[in-house]
N, C-alpha and C positions, 0 to 999 in steps of 0.2 A: 273546379276543385279549389278549396280555400287553403291558404298557407297558415300554419300556426306561428304565432309570434308572442311576444310578451314574456311574462315570467315563466309560463309553462315551457315554452321553447328554450328559454335560457337555462332553466333547470335541467332539461334533457341534455343540453350541450355540456353543462358543468358535470353532470353525472357521467356522461360518456368520457370526458377528459379525465376525471378522477379514476375511472375504471381502467383507462389506458395507462395512466401513470402507475397505478398499482400493479398491473400486469407487467409493465416494463421494468419495475423495480425488483420483481421476483427473479431469482436465479433459475434459469432453464436447466434441465437435467443434463444437457450436452455441454454446458459451459464448464471451463476449468474451475475447480473449487478454490484454488489458492493463488493463481498468478497468470500472467501472460508469458511466462518464461518459455514454455514449450513452443509458443508461436514465434517468439522474437529472438531467442538465443540459440546459438549453435555451439556444439561441443568445442572446447578450445583445443588448438593444436598443441603438441608437446612444446614446452618452453625451451627457448634457445639460450645460449650463453650471452646474448646481447644485453646491454645495460637496460635495467628496468627500474621503474618507480612504482610505488603502490602504497597501500596502507589499509587501515581499518576505519570504518565510519560507524559511529554510534548514532542510532536514531530512536528517540523516545516516541512511543505510541501508547495510546490509551484505549483499551477495549471496553472500559466503563468509566463513567465520571459521575461524581456526586453533585447533585444540584443544590442541596442545602437550602431548599425553599421552605422547609418546615422544621419543626423541632426534631422530627425523625429523619434519619438519613435516607435519602431517596437517590438511587443511582440509575443511570440510563446506560444501556448497552450500546456500544458504538462499533461500526465497521471501520477498519483502518486500511488504507491503501498506501503502501510504500513505493514511491517512484524513484528509480535509479536512472539518471540521464547522463549519457556520455556527451560532454560538452565539446569534445574535439571534432572539428570539421573534416579531419583527414585520417585519424587513427582510431582503430578499435581499442577497447579495453577488455580485460578479462575479469569476470567475477569469479573469485575462487570459492566463496561461501556466502550464504545469506542465512543467518541463524536467528531464530526467534526465542526470546527469553521472557520468563514471567516476572512478576513484581518482586520476587525474592531472589532473582538471578538464576533460577533453574532453567536449563535448556528445555524448550517445549518442542521445537521442530526445526528441521533444515528445509529450506525452500529450493535448494539445488542439490542434486546428487553427484555432480561433477563440475569442474571448472567450465565456464561457458563464456563465449565471446559476445560482446555487445558492440554492434557496428558504430562507426562514426555518426554522431548526432542521433543515435538510437536511444530508445528508452524502454524500460520494462517495469512492470508493476507486480508487486507481491501483496496479496490481499488476505486480511484477517476478517472473516465473515462476522457479522454482528452477533450471531448466535454462538460464536466461539469466544467464550469468556476465560479460557485457560490462562491468558496472559495477565489479566487483572488490570487495575488502574495504572500500574507502574511498569507495564511491559516495554520491551525494547528489542531492537534488531542490532546485530553486529554484521556489517557487510565488509568482507575482505576483497580487495581488488588489486590488479597490477596492470601495467601497460609499458610501452617503450618509454625511455627517458624523454623528458620534455612534454609529456602529455599531462594536461591538467587533471586534477582529481574529479571524479564524477559529482554531479549535483544530486543530492539525495534528500527527498522531502517526504513527509507523511501527512496524509489528509484523513481526518476522522470525521465520520458522519453518524448522526443518530436522530432520534425523534422522541419527544416527550409530549403527549397530547397533541396539540396543534403546532407546537414549536419545533422547528428544525434546529439541530445543533450541528455546527461544523467549525472546525479549526484545523490549523496545520502546525507542524513542527519541522524544523530543519535538522538534518544530520550534521554531525561535526566530527572531524578526524580525531582519533585517539591513538596513542602509541602503546600504552601498557596493555590494552585489550588485544593487541595483535597476536599475542602468544597463546590465547585461549583455544 
């Protein structure tokens, strides 16, 4: 029996890999649609009278971006993943709310239905699917959290991914603490 090689064999390998990547990038029906919160967060215990610190973090996300490659506006839909990371090696933090807003500041959805605890050095992701364009190009998240005094604020980043033709588009943004938004 003779082995196949050359361009025909290489083409078969490339086609197989492309098919596997395509299948791997599709969301399976059993996967959560919007986050890993159900897997990684636990309901928070009732708050005590102990000293606490906390705040609100604003995170810009983009569910679409204009390419501006021609005279006509051409936009690309993007998936966005917001990652919340507890940087404390020894203390949990509590996420009180994770709220998603659109480009004009209208509330789109809540990603948590109750306060939840993120363990020490734990992380959780909140996903806006590529087909979900409700937020628009100027969407954002407000994430309210608290913890025991002396615990550092969580690190919050967003990663946006998309594709236009053969080009992959990816970029990130970092959340920043805000004080006036805490009362929303």
